C-alpha positions in Angstrom: 0.0 0.0 0.0 1.3 3.4 -0.9 1.3 6.1 1.7 1.1 9.8 0.6 2.5 12.4 2.9 0.6 15.6 2.9 2.3 18.6 4.3 0.4 21.5 5.8 0.3 24.5 3.5 0.4 27.9 5.1 2.0 30.1 2.5 0.0 33.1 1.6 -1.2 33.5 -2.0 -3.2 35.8 -4.2 -5.3 34.2 -7.0 -7.5 35.6 -9.7 -9.7 32.9 -11.3 -10.9 33.9 -14.7 -11.0 30.4 -16.3 -13.7 28.7 -14.1 -16.0 26.5 -16.2 -19.1 28.1 -17.7 -22.3 27.3 -15.9 -24.1 24.2 -17.1 -27.6 25.1 -16.1 -27.5 28.4 -18.0 -25.8 26.8 -21.0 -28.7 24.3 -21.3 -31.2 27.0 -21.2 -29.4 29.1 -23.8 -29.6 26.2 -26.3 -33.4 25.7 -25.6 -34.7 29.2 -25.1 -33.1 30.5 -28.3 -35.8 28.4 -30.1 -38.5 30.7 -28.7 -37.2 33.7 -30.7 -37.4 34.5 -34.4 -33.9 36.0 -34.7 -30.4 34.7 -34.1 -29.2 34.4 -30.5 -25.5 35.0 -29.7 -24.1 33.0 -26.9 -20.5 33.4 -25.7 -18.6 31.1 -23.3 -21.1 28.2 -23.9 -20.1 25.1 -21.9 -18.8 22.5 -24.3 -19.7 19.5 -22.2 -21.5 16.3 -23.3 -24.8 17.2 -21.7 -25.0 20.8 -23.0 -23.8 19.8 -26.5 -26.7 17.2 -26.5 -29.2 20.1 -25.8 -27.5 22.0 -28.6 -27.7 19.1 -31.0 -31.5 18.7 -30.2 -32.0 22.3 -31.1 -30.4 21.6 -34.5 -32.6 18.5 -35.0 -35.6 20.8 -34.4 -34.6 23.0 -37.2 -32.2 25.5 -35.8 -28.9 26.5 -37.5 -26.0 26.5 -35.1 -22.8 28.3 -36.0 -19.8 27.5 -33.7 -16.6 29.4 -33.1 -15.1 27.5 -30.2 -17.3 28.3 -27.1 -19.0 31.1 -28.9 -22.1 30.1 -30.8 -24.9 31.6 -32.8 -28.3 29.9 -32.9 -30.7 30.8 -35.7 -34.1 29.4 -34.9 -36.4 28.1 -37.7 -39.6 29.9 -38.5 -41.4 26.9 -37.1 -40.0 24.1 -35.0 -40.0 21.0 -37.2 -40.7 17.4 -36.3 -37.3 15.6 -36.3 -36.5 12.7 -38.5 -34.8 10.8 -35.6 -34.9 10.3 -31.9 -33.7 13.2 -29.7 -30.8 12.0 -27.5 -30.3 14.0 -24.2 -27.2 12.0 -23.2 -27.0 12.0 -19.4 -28.8 15.3 -19.0 -32.0 15.2 -16.8 -32.2 19.0 -17.3 -32.3 18.5 -21.1 -35.0 15.8 -21.0 -37.3 17.4 -18.5 -37.1 20.9 -20.0 -37.5 19.7 -23.6 -40.5 17.7 -22.5 -42.2 20.9 -21.4 -41.2 22.8 -24.5 -42.2 20.0 -27.0 -45.5 19.2 -25.3 -47.0 22.3 -26.9 -45.4 22.0 -30.3 -47.3 20.2 -33.1 -45.5 17.0 -34.0 -44.1 13.7 -32.7 -41.0 13.6 -30.6 -39.1 10.9 -28.8 -36.7 11.9 -26.0 -34.1 9.3 -24.9 -30.7 9.3 -23.1 -28.0 7.0 -21.9 -28.7 4.0 -19.7 -28.5 6.1 -16.6 -30.9 8.8 -17.7 -33.3 6.1 -19.1 -33.7 4.9 -15.5 -34.3 8.2 -13.8 -37.9 9.0 -12.9 -39.8 11.4 -15.2 -43.3 11.1 -13.7 -42.8 14.3 -11.6 -42.7 16.2 -14.9 -44.8 14.0 -17.1 -47.8 13.8 -14.8 -48.5 17.6 -14.5 -47.9 18.0 -18.2 -50.4 15.2 -19.0 -52.9 17.0 -16.6 -52.9 20.0 -18.9 -53.4 18.1 -22.1 -49.9 16.9 -23.0 -49.7 13.4 -24.6 -46.6 11.8 -23.1 -45.9 8.1 -22.7 -42.9 6.0 -21.7 -41.9 2.9 -19.9 -43.4 2.0 -16.5 -46.6 3.9 -17.3 -44.8 7.0 -18.5 -42.2 7.2 -15.7 -39.1 6.2 -17.6 -37.6 7.2 -20.9 -37.7 6.9 -23.8 -40.5 9.4 -23.6 -42.8 9.6 -26.6 -44.4 13.1 -26.9 -47.3 14.0 -29.3 -47.2 17.8 -29.1 -50.4 19.9 -29.3 -52.6 22.4 -27.7 -52.1 22.8 -23.9 -54.5 24.1 -21.2 -53.6 26.8 -18.7 -53.1 25.6 -15.2 -52.8 26.3 -11.5 -50.4 23.8 -10.1 -48.9 23.5 -6.6 -45.9 21.2 -7.0 -45.2 18.6 -4.3 -41.5 18.8 -5.1 -39.2 21.9 -5.1 -37.5 21.3 -8.4 -36.1 23.8 -10.9 -36.5 21.2 -13.6 -40.2 20.5 -12.9 -40.8 24.3 -12.6 -39.0 25.0 -15.8 -40.9 22.4 -17.7 -44.2 23.8 -16.5 -43.2 27.3 -17.3 -42.3 26.4 -20.9 -45.6 24.6 -21.2 -47.4 27.7 -19.7 -45.9 30.0 -22.3 -47.8 27.9 -24.9 -51.1 27.7 -23.1 -54.3 29.5 -24.0 -54.3 31.9 -21.0 -52.4 32.8 -17.8 -51.0 29.9 -15.8 -49.9 29.6 -12.1 -47.2 27.6 -10.6 -46.3 27.3 -6.9 -43.5 25.6 -5.0 -42.9 25.3 -1.3 -39.3 26.6 -1.3 -37.7 28.6 -4.0 -35.7 26.4 -6.4 -33.1 27.7 -8.8 -34.7 30.4 -10.9 -32.5 30.6 -14.0 -35.5 29.9 -16.2 -37.6 32.8 -15.0 -34.7 35.2 -15.1 -33.6 34.3 -18.6 -37.1 34.2 -20.1 -38.0 37.5 -18.6 -34.7 38.9 -20.0 -35.9 37.8 -23.4 -39.2 39.6 -23.0 -41.5 37.0 -21.4 -44.0 38.0 -18.6 -43.3 35.7 -15.7 -43.6 37.1 -12.2 -44.0 36.0 -8.6 -47.2 37.2 -6.9 -48.3 36.0 -3.4 -46.2 32.8 -3.5 -47.4 31.9 -7.0 -45.4 32.2 -10.3 -47.7 33.8 -12.9 -46.9 32.8 -16.5 -48.5 34.8 -19.3 -48.6 32.9 -22.6 -46.5 34.2 -25.5 -48.3 36.2 -28.2 -45.1 36.9 -30.2 -41.6 35.4 -30.4 -39.2 36.4 -27.7 -36.2 38.6 -28.2 -33.0 36.8 -29.1 -30.3 36.1 -26.5 -27.1 38.1 -26.4 -25.3 36.6 -23.4 -21.9 35.6 -22.1 -22.5 32.5 -20.0 -21.1 33.2 -16.5 -18.8 30.9 -14.6 -20.2 28.3 -12.2 -19.7 29.4 -8.6 -19.6 25.8 -7.4 -16.4 25.2 -9.5 -14.6 28.0 -7.7 -15.6 27.2 -4.2 -12.5 25.2 -3.2 -10.4 28.2 -4.1 -12.7 30.3 -1.8 -12.1 27.9 1.1 -8.4 27.9 0.6 -8.3 31.7 0.9 -10.6 31.7 3.9 -8.4 29.4 5.9 -4.9 30.6 4.7 -3.5 33.7 6.4 -2.9 36.8 4.3 -4.5 35.1 1.2 -7.1 36.3 -1.3 -9.0 34.9 -4.3 -11.1 36.8 -6.8 -13.5 34.6 -8.9 -14.3 36.5 -12.0 -17.5 36.7 -14.1 -19.5 34.3 -12.1 -23.3 34.1 -11.6 -24.4 35.9 -8.5 -27.8 34.3 -8.5 -28.9 34.1 -4.9 -29.8 30.4 -5.3 -26.2 29.7 -6.4 -24.1 31.5 -3.9 -25.5 30.3 -0.6 -22.3 28.5 0.3 -20.4 31.7 0.0 -22.9 33.4 2.3 -22.4 30.6 4.8 -18.6 31.0 4.6 -19.0 34.7 5.1 -21.2 34.0 8.2 -18.3 31.9 9.5 -16.1 35.0 9.4 -14.4 35.0 6.0 -14.2 38.5 4.3 -16.3 38.0 1.2 -17.6 40.7 -1.2 -20.0 40.2 -4.1 -19.3 42.7 -6.9 -22.2 42.8 -9.4 -21.4 44.0 -12.9 -24.6 43.3 -14.9 -28.1 41.9 -14.4 -29.9 41.2 -17.7 -30.5 37.5 -17.7 -28.6 36.8 -14.5 -26.8 38.9 -11.9 -23.1 38.5 -13.0 -20.0 39.7 -11.4 -17.0 38.9 -9.2 -16.6 37.3 -5.8 -13.7 38.4 -3.6 -12.6 36.1 -0.7 -10.0 37.2 1.8 -8.6 35.6 5.0 -9.8 37.5 8.0 -8.8 35.3 10.9 -9.9 32.0 12.4 -13.3 30.9 11.2 -16.1 30.2 13.7 -18.5 27.4 13.7 -21.9 27.7 12.0 -25.3 26.0 12.0 -26.9 25.6 8.6 -30.7 25.3 8.8 -32.1 26.8 5.7 -31.6 26.8 1.9 -29.5 23.6 2.2 -30.6 22.6 -1.3 -28.9 25.7 -2.6 -25.5 24.6 -1.3 -25.6 20.9 -1.8 -22.9 20.9 -4.4 -20.5 22.8 -2.2 -21.0 20.8 1.1 -17.8 18.7 0.6 -15.7 21.9 0.3 -17.6 23.7 3.1 -16.9 20.7 5.4 -13.2 21.6 5.2 -13.9 25.1 6.5 -16.1 23.6 9.2 -13.3 21.1 10.2 -10.8 23.9 10.9 -13.3 26.4 12.5 -13.5 27.1 16.2 -16.4 25.1 17.6 -18.8 22.5 16.3 -20.7 23.1 13.0 
């Protein structure tokens, strides 16, 4: 058995992170929502991962023209989304499958959504059932719970739906369906899930707003404006650097051009509560609040109890546990 010796690192450092990976959730939505416009969308810094490229490929199969220059892409939507000649493969992306189900449910035509062996065994009923309740024709294995999903798109009814699960994917699918319904629709969740969909669609000209705990969705009466966006960096990908700065004396990290969406930076707020010197510097807020995060060492961290918005920091818990391990007290 090999034994690795790990020495304690205490040397101060200053780091500027401007090559953090683009955000996956926002990249997915760029590929899909560009189809709701009638003009070309320009997307810079698109995440070139298997899942997001699968969503982009599906957009092409539905009739869009995609021009690529590295991570910068232009998506020209068709005048009308066309029934594809082949199955639509979402790869491993649950986001792709669930959101496309909501989008395609209201489009005339026949569509089959599939994915890899793992995605084909992930539950889809939480999306399919509420879509069926408003007129969507969706079928799949195990009574419509497992992919491949066969969708016969057509007219959808407006709805008032209180979701039993707090899921950004379910919410997004219902919002996309609501945009195609005959009149205003209403969606409610118990706790706010990630709201990239509402923000981006509103930035494109949709009318989606929160009123008295309900999300009100006005149907579209004209195509949306095209996207002109630089996909921000994923704050989760930079969080280990933030932890390193927070526990190393005289150290600082600046994470550049990251989404500052409140549902995505909860872990940074917890770290700030523990005593780290953290500043959020907003630069723009069209489709998403975007800016820089500055993290400085400010002394020994103190223990913290996390009781709310835990779902917002689930991806960062492994890194956050490092800060908790070196903090004074029990977290």
